[in-house]
C-alpha atoms as one frame of an Amber mdcrd trajectory, in Angstrom:
protein
-177.454 164.855  22.723-178.775 168.225  23.974-181.625 168.990  26.550-183.081
 172.132  24.643-182.523 173.251  20.525-183.825 175.772  18.975-183.564 175.014
  15.307-182.414 171.575  15.099-179.581 172.071  11.614-177.922 169.271  13.310
-180.704 166.677  11.986-180.318 168.294   8.721-176.693 168.432   8.398-176.464
 164.245   9.599-179.199 163.609   6.912-176.903 165.306   4.293-174.330 163.510
   5.539-175.991 160.357   5.261-175.710 159.267   9.116-178.432 158.017  11.037
-179.287 159.447  14.356-180.515 159.506  18.080-181.565 162.527  19.188-183.399
 163.669  22.819-187.168 165.112  21.651-186.889 168.640  22.103-186.397 171.199
  19.993-189.294 170.603  17.365-186.844 167.934  15.257-191.169 166.241  14.507
-191.212 168.679  12.526-188.169 168.365  10.362-188.194 163.918  10.671-190.181
 161.343   8.624-192.343 158.486  10.877-189.238 156.406  10.149-186.326 158.678
  11.509-188.680 159.256  15.172-188.288 156.187  16.409-184.789 157.647  17.100
-186.147 160.535  19.071-186.356 159.597  23.107-187.692 161.537  25.699-185.062
 163.660  27.525-183.002 161.578  30.336-183.850 158.198  29.440-179.787 157.031
  28.740-180.812 153.729  28.535-183.542 154.004  25.614-181.246 156.562  24.026
-178.101 153.578  24.218-180.324 151.237  22.567-181.384 153.177  19.611-177.528
 153.704  19.159-177.130 149.853  19.406-179.966 148.884  16.721-178.495 151.030
  14.544-174.978 150.227  14.970-175.784 146.379  15.329-178.289 146.193  12.460
-177.307 147.066   8.837-180.781 147.268   7.189-182.081 149.390   9.475-179.130
 151.518   9.128-179.212 151.670   5.338-183.235 152.695   5.505-182.724 155.167
   8.256-180.102 156.737   5.592-181.895 156.626   2.788-184.893 157.890   4.589
-182.240 160.684   5.357-181.506 161.461   2.061-185.033 161.796   0.864-185.995
 164.216   3.850-182.969 166.619   3.987-183.835 166.849  -0.113-187.119 169.054
   1.502-184.249 171.362   2.714-182.459 172.053  -0.253-181.866 175.350  -0.868
-183.391 176.255  -3.995-186.745 174.779  -2.132-186.245 176.732   1.531-185.241
 180.141  -1.042-188.449 180.252  -2.732-190.309 179.720   0.458-188.547 182.979
   1.626-189.351 184.656  -1.065-193.108 184.128  -1.128-192.912 184.962   2.536
-191.230 188.211   2.188-193.877 189.206  -0.723-197.026 188.865   1.024
């Protein structure tokens, strides 16, 4: 985790790799994540809470599977095809 982020590409990479994540709530992760995934966005500095969220994922296979499925659905919104169309639309305005 970091205390500051630009674009949270690592979250998209985790979702694409089917890996659930815990992340400090910095750099706009709420723009990329679902309500379910946002349960694992932790205020900066709350290390005990961060560790608890990691443990929850490691110790609860059903929850882990749910997060993986959620991430897999979410990351598809950022496919090359969809994002490239958005860029082209922006440039043509």
